[in-house]
Backbone as a ProteinNet text record, in pm:
[ID]
protein_1_A
[PRIMARY]
MNDFWGLKLSSLNILKSKYGKPYFENGPFFNISHSGNYSIVGISNENVGIDIEFTEKILNLGDFKACFNPNEDFDNHFYNYWTAKEAILKYDGIGLNEEMKNVSIDNDFQKGIYNQKQYFLKQVKVNNHIWCLSTLKDVEIECFFIDNLEYLI
[TERTIARY]
1509.6	1515.2	1519.2	1586.9	1605	1470.6	1389.9	1263.5	1151.9	1181.2	1070.2	1084.1	1227.4	1245.2	1339.8	1414.1	1506	1640.6	1654.4	1779.4	1846.2	1993.6	2084.3	2145.8	2149.1	2176.9	2332.8	2423.2	2552.7	2581.8	2484.7	2473.6	2421.5	2376.2	2333.7	2409.8	2431.8	2486.2	2420.1	2468.8	2408.4	2443.6	2370	2398.7	2345.5	2380.4	2312.3	2245.1	2155	2091.9	2149.9	2128.6	2173.6	2161.1	2060.9	2050.4	2063.4	2146.8	2199.4	2098	1963.7	1861.3	1955.4	1958.2	2021.1	1921.1	1992.7	1889.8	1972.5	1919.6	1989	2000.5	2075.5	2111.8	1997.2	1961.4	1877.6	1746.2	1713.6	1599.4	1611.3	1516.4	1388.7	1429.9	1320.2	1315.3	1303.7	1352.5	1347.6	1360.1	1321	1301.5	1314.5	1405.7	1410.4	1377.3	1339.1	1307	1314.4	1347.4	1313.1	1319.9	1252.6	1196.5	1183.4	1215.5	1180.8	1247.5	1157.5	1207.2	1182.4	1139.6	1102.1	1183.8	1217.3	1272.6	1176.9	1163	1050.3	1132.8	1112	1168.9	1040.1	1024.6	933.9	1019.4	947.4	1020.7	919.2	948.6	853.3	916.3	851.8	891.9	897.6	843.6	847.6	877.3	911.1	971.2	892.9	928.9	834.7	918	848.7	892.4	829.4	902.1	846	894.4	811.9	872.7	795.6	835.6	787.2	833.4	730.4	772.5	701	758.4	757.5	636	504.4	400.1	413.1	480.7	453.1	551.8	662.4	743.6	671.4	713.5	641.4	724.4	627.1	696.5	624.1	707.3	611.7	586.1	473.7	389.8	417.4	427.4	456.1	579	698.3	792.5	812.1	669.6	686.2	572.2	540.7	410.2	428.6	567.4	601.7	592.5	609.4	607.3	476.8	362	235.4	149	54.1	-40.1	-144	-212.9	-308.2	-427.5	-473.8	-560	-535.5	-421.1	-375	-398.1	-453.2	-497.1	-359.7	-254	-164.7	-151.1	-212.5	-231	-305.4	-386.1	-450.2	-402.2	-313.1	-278.8	-143.9	-57.5	85.2	145.3	155.7	222.3	165.7	39.4	-17	18.7	22.3	72.6	240.3	287.2	430.6	489	453.3	462.7	424.8	345.9	298.1	398.5	395.1	496.1	639.3	711.1	822.3	833.8	723.8	715.1	724.1	671	648.4	784	834	1010	1090.2	1077	1154.2	1154.1	1027.1	992	1080.1	1067.7	1160	1312	1356.5	1493.9	1545.7	1445.9	1484.5	1505.5	1411.3	1424.4	1368.3	1438.9	1398.1	1506.9	1560.4	1629.5	1529.8	1392.3	1274.8	1192	1147.7	1035.2	924.2	879.5	788.3	616.5	613.7	507.4	483.9	571.9	544	485.9	453.3	402	283.6	149.7	10.1	-43.1	-119.2	-184.2	-325.4	-398.4	-559	-590.9	-702.3	-735.8	-780.3	-786.7	-806.6	-677.9	-562.5	-425.6	-425	-473.9	-476.1	-404.1	-383.9	-309.2	-250.9	-161.2	-75.6	0.7	8.5	70.9	181.7	281.4	424.4	460.5	524.3	587.4	488.4	373.8	241.9	231.4	275.9	240	161.8	86.3	-27.8	46.9	35.3	107.2	-19.4	-8.2	-100.8	-27.4	-97.6	-47.6	-106.7	-33.8	-97.3	-38	-124.7	-67.5	-125.6	-10.9	-66.3	-5.6	-96.9	-46.5	-7.1	127.2	145.6	229.5	140.1	170.4	171.5	301.4	330.3	382.3	359.8	414.3	314.5	333	267.5	365.6	321.2	413.1	321.1	396.6	342.1	398	340.3	425.1	354.6	455.9	394.6	423.3	343.6	368.9	282	323.3	243.6	125	112.7	0.1	-65.4	-198.2	-278	-254.5	-172.9	-131	-200.4	-183.2	-199.8	-71.8	-75.7	15.8	29.3	145.1	146.1	283.7	228.5	321.6	355.2	538.9	593.9	640.9	630	698.6	812.2	946.2	1075	1126.2	1137.6	1252.6	1378.4	1425	1539.5	1601.5	1691.3	1749.8	1830.2	1862.5	1912.8	1817	1689.5	1603.8	1598.5	1655.1	1654.3	1777.9	1885.8	1997.3	2000.1
2585	2464.9	2478.3	2570	2638.6	2653.5	2762.9	2800.5	2656.1	2572.2	2471.5	2365.1	2321	2193.9	2215	2331	2354.8	2294.5	2285.8	2209.2	2321.8	2319.3	2389.9	2295.3	2323.8	2230.6	2182.2	2289.3	2262.5	2133.9	2104.4	1992.9	1871.1	1874.5	1746.9	1655.1	1521	1444.2	1389.9	1428.8	1370.7	1257.3	1157	1029.9	995.6	910.6	875.6	747.5	720.5	589.6	500.7	386.8	278.5	368.8	448.5	495.1	653.5	688.3	840.1	938.4	880.8	984	1051.7	1161.2	1208.7	1202.2	1176.2	1192	1197.4	1269.1	1317.4	1169.6	1145.3	1062	1014.3	1124.4	1107.9	1164.3	1218.5	1298.4	1425.2	1507.8	1467.8	1417.7	1396	1338.5	1447	1437.8	1526.4	1497.2	1558.2	1534.4	1699.7	1671.3	1791.9	1757.8	1886.9	1874.6	1995.3	2042	2168.3	2156.5	2248.2	2272.3	2399	2468	2611.9	2679.2	2775.7	2901.6	2833.7	2709.4	2666.5	2564.3	2555.5	2451.3	2406.1	2281.4	2249.9	2148	2158.4	2063	2025.1	1879.2	1834.4	1784.8	1832.3	1788.8	1739.1	1633.2	1562.4	1468.6	1413.3	1327.6	1189.2	1175.4	1053.6	1072	948.3	973.6	1051.1	1101.9	1196.9	1173.2	1175.9	1207.6	1312.1	1379.6	1514.3	1536.1	1577	1611.6	1731.4	1836.4	1910.2	1966.1	1995.3	2004.9	2140.1	2210.2	2310.4	2269.4	2308.8	2251.1	2319.4	2394	2490.4	2418.3	2328.5	2229.1	2170.9	2204.8	2121.5	1990	1894.4	1765.8	1669.2	1572.4	1484.9	1366.5	1352.9	1265.4	1128.5	1099	955.2	908.6	988	953.8	911.6	885.4	874.7	778	712.5	626.1	504.2	453.5	346.2	362.7	474.7	526.7	510.1	488.3	476.7	363.8	333.1	218	229.4	132.8	178.7	249.4	248.5	317.3	442.5	489.9	638.2	724.8	831.2	904.8	1035.3	1002.3	1083.9	1189.2	1164.3	1275.3	1401.7	1383.7	1509.7	1543.5	1447.5	1466.6	1440.7	1467.5	1406.6	1428.7	1576.3	1643.5	1585.9	1562.9	1496.6	1354.4	1289	1156.8	1142.9	1240.1	1205.7	1265.1	1388.8	1415.4	1308.9	1254	1152.3	1034.2	983	867.6	882.6	989.3	1042.5	1078.4	1104.2	1135.2	1001.4	938.6	777.3	721	713.7	685.9	747.6	868.3	931.8	885.7	893.8	829.5	720.7	614.1	515.7	535.1	648.3	660.2	605	562.5	497.6	576.5	678.4	784.9	721.1	783.9	711.5	613.7	538.1	410.7	297.4	310.6	241.3	264.8	178.4	239.2	276.1	371.7	431.8	362.5	289.6	197.6	94.8	97.5	-2	60.5	184.2	270.2	288.8	287.6	298.8	416.7	486.9	623.4	618.5	634.5	637.6	781.4	743.7	877.7	1004	1010.2	1129.1	1170.6	1139.4	1144.1	1173.8	1089.2	1113	998.1	864.9	767.8	687.3	629.1	537.1	409.5	338.1	187.7	144	133.1	68.8	-56.4	-147	-247.3	-304.7	-304.6	-357.9	-265.8	-140.5	-48.2	38.6	120.2	241	368.9	446.1	567.3	679.7	783.8	894.6	1022.5	1086.1	1184.1	1315.3	1426.8	1558.1	1642.8	1681.5	1770.3	1922.2	2003.6	2151.3	2223.3	2325.1	2383.2	2526.6	2567.3	2685.9	2739.2	2872	2941	2834.8	2823	2714.3	2590.8	2565.7	2449.3	2336.1	2212.3	2156.5	2040.6	2039.9	1938.5	1827.1	1765.3	1623.6	1580.5	1531.6	1515.8	1356.8	1249.6	1139.1	1089	999.1	975.6	835.7	735.9	613.2	669.4	761.3	840.6	925	964.8	1069.6	1166.7	1259.1	1377.5	1522.1	1613.6	1741.3	1809	1908	1951.1	2116	2175.9	2315.8	2385.7	2495.8	2532.8	2650.9	2684.9	2807.9	2859.1	2969.5	3030.7	3127.7	3070.2	3158.2	3189.5	3334.5	3380.7	3399.9	3379.7	3420.7	3275.5	3198.3	3103.5	3111.7	3238.4	3245.4	3230.5	3249	3208.5	3072.4	2970	2832.4	2793.2	2868.2	2857.1	2902.2
741.7	835.9	972.9	1011.8	1158	1194.8	1136.1	1182.3	1185.1	1091.8	1094.3	1187.8	1205.8	1226.4	1359.3	1392.3	1488.4	1434.6	1334.5	1287	1220.4	1225.3	1130.7	1013.6	883.5	780.9	806	868.3	915.4	1002.5	1086.8	1173.3	1132.7	1015.8	943	878.5	892.4	796.7	689.8	550.6	432.5	398.9	365	306.8	188.4	106.6	-23.9	-12.6	-75.5	-92.6	-211.5	-209.5	-325.8	-471.1	-487.9	-640.5	-628.6	-504.4	-493.7	-433	-377.3	-312.9	-214.9	-188.5	-42.9	81.4	175	286.1	417.8	529.7	640.5	732.3	792.7	852.7	964.5	1057.1	1142.2	1121.1	994.9	919.2	964.7	912.5	847	733	654.1	532.7	422.1	320.4	201.9	79.6	-38.8	-171.4	-257.1	-337.6	-423.4	-586.9	-615.8	-792.6	-832.5	-973	-1021.6	-1171.9	-1228	-1355.3	-1390.8	-1490.6	-1544.3	-1441.2	-1377.9	-1293.9	-1165.5	-1116.9	-969.6	-925.8	-795	-738.7	-634.6	-615.4	-468.6	-403.6	-251.5	-161.1	-108.7	-53.4	35.1	141.3	263.8	370.5	478.8	554.3	632.2	740.9	830.7	914.1	890	753.1	684.7	560.3	506.4	344.7	272.9	163	61.5	-76.9	-184.6	-322.6	-379.9	-447.4	-507.5	-674.3	-739	-901.7	-931.2	-1010.5	-1044.4	-1217.5	-1290.4	-1447.4	-1487.7	-1571.1	-1668.9	-1773.1	-1781.4	-1874.1	-1995.5	-2007.7	-2173.2	-2232.7	-2224.7	-2315.8	-2410.6	-2557.8	-2643.6	-2682.4	-2649.7	-2651.7	-2754	-2830.9	-2935.1	-2826.5	-2781.8	-2678.5	-2723.7	-2855.1	-2908.2	-2845.6	-2820.7	-2779.9	-2638.3	-2591.7	-2425.4	-2410.6	-2503.7	-2500.8	-2413.4	-2425.7	-2353.3	-2207.4	-2176.6	-2020.1	-1935.3	-2007.1	-1978.1	-2016.3	-1905.4	-1939.6	-2019.6	-2098.2	-2142.7	-2142.1	-1990.3	-1939.3	-1915	-1906.2	-1894.4	-1998.8	-1986	-2109.9	-2085.6	-2163.4	-2127.3	-2229.5	-2353.2	-2462.4	-2393	-2293.3	-2232	-2100	-2046.1	-1902	-1861.9	-1988.8	-1956.3	-1832.9	-1810.1	-1698.3	-1548.3	-1539.9	-1424.6	-1413.4	-1493.1	-1490.2	-1482.4	-1554	-1542.3	-1391	-1335.9	-1211.2	-1111.5	-1128.1	-1006.7	-990.2	-1144.5	-1152.3	-1120.3	-1139.7	-1077	-963.9	-861.9	-749	-662	-732.5	-649.7	-654.6	-787.9	-803.7	-713.1	-702.1	-619.6	-473.4	-444.6	-289.6	-244.1	-343.2	-330.9	-372.9	-409.1	-431.5	-546.4	-629.9	-753.6	-904.3	-879	-989.4	-1113.6	-1205.9	-1351.4	-1383.9	-1268.6	-1310.9	-1322.6	-1300.8	-1319.6	-1437.1	-1516.8	-1580.4	-1558	-1621.8	-1566.1	-1576.1	-1666.1	-1702.6	-1590.5	-1501	-1380.9	-1270.3	-1277.2	-1185.1	-1240.2	-1169.2	-1228.7	-1132.4	-1173.7	-1161.8	-1171	-1064.5	-1076.8	-1155.7	-1211.6	-1304.5	-1250	-1135.6	-1045.2	-981.3	-1012.3	-951.4	-823.5	-755.1	-586.1	-528.7	-619.6	-570.7	-673.1	-636.5	-751.9	-680.4	-747.6	-723.9	-775.9	-709.9	-739	-634.4	-713.2	-611.4	-536.1	-543.1	-430.5	-346.7	-347	-226.2	-314.5	-204.4	-239.7	-201.7	-289.7	-275.8	-268.9	-186.6	-196.4	-246.2	-345.6	-430.5	-397.8	-388.7	-404.9	-515.8	-593.3	-716.1	-689.8	-728.4	-730.2	-866	-924.4	-1056.2	-1008.8	-1033	-1021.7	-1120.8	-1170.6	-1295.9	-1425.6	-1484.8	-1599.9	-1542	-1460.4	-1363.1	-1263.7	-1279.8	-1184.3	-1143.5	-988.6	-898	-813.3	-791.2	-732.7	-606.8	-524.7	-365.3	-348.3	-331.3	-282.7	-173.5	-98.2	52.2	51	173.6	187.2	280.9	297	408.8	353.2	346	306.7	423.8	353.5	451.2	407.6	496.8	457.4	409.5	335.7	293.5	309.8	324.4	350.5	267.5	190.3	84.3	130.1	93.9	155.7	37	-21.6	-135	-61.8	-89.6	-51.6	-176.7	-135.7	-266.8	-237.2	-88.3	-59.5	8.5	-45.9	22	167.8	179	320.9	436.2	400.9	499.4	531.5	451.6	504.8	597.6	568	670.7	807
[MASK]
+++++++++++++++++++++++++++++++++++++++++++++++++++++++++++++++++++++++++++++++++++++++++++++++++++++++++++++++++++++++++++++++++++++++++++++++++++++++++

């Protein structure tokens, strides 16, 4: 954080939203997710939502049918839809407290709609994982792989 933002974690006051999403009192905005062997953090000057999933889990997709809209081909693109929907809900700090079927995702996984707001999505596949970042603006992203967490402090 110090290298990227000129901030030290120890000097930041962390608060929680109504649904428990942590945030820094005076920015920057961030969101965290983890799955399998990976953790991911989205950091920005504006709000972000992020989700990552390990894609080799064996699931009974029928158990998740209620989470998807009829036009969403979740049988063939389950993790694309899931990470996009969860990233949007995490953007608003709601997480899985909302029904995922209330989030609509375009078939190209570039945009989503929730509560009459349009979200821009960026999805990346890394090894056996897929992650998605949601924002209200179409932004460029940079990826950094960090093996040592001391680098952030």
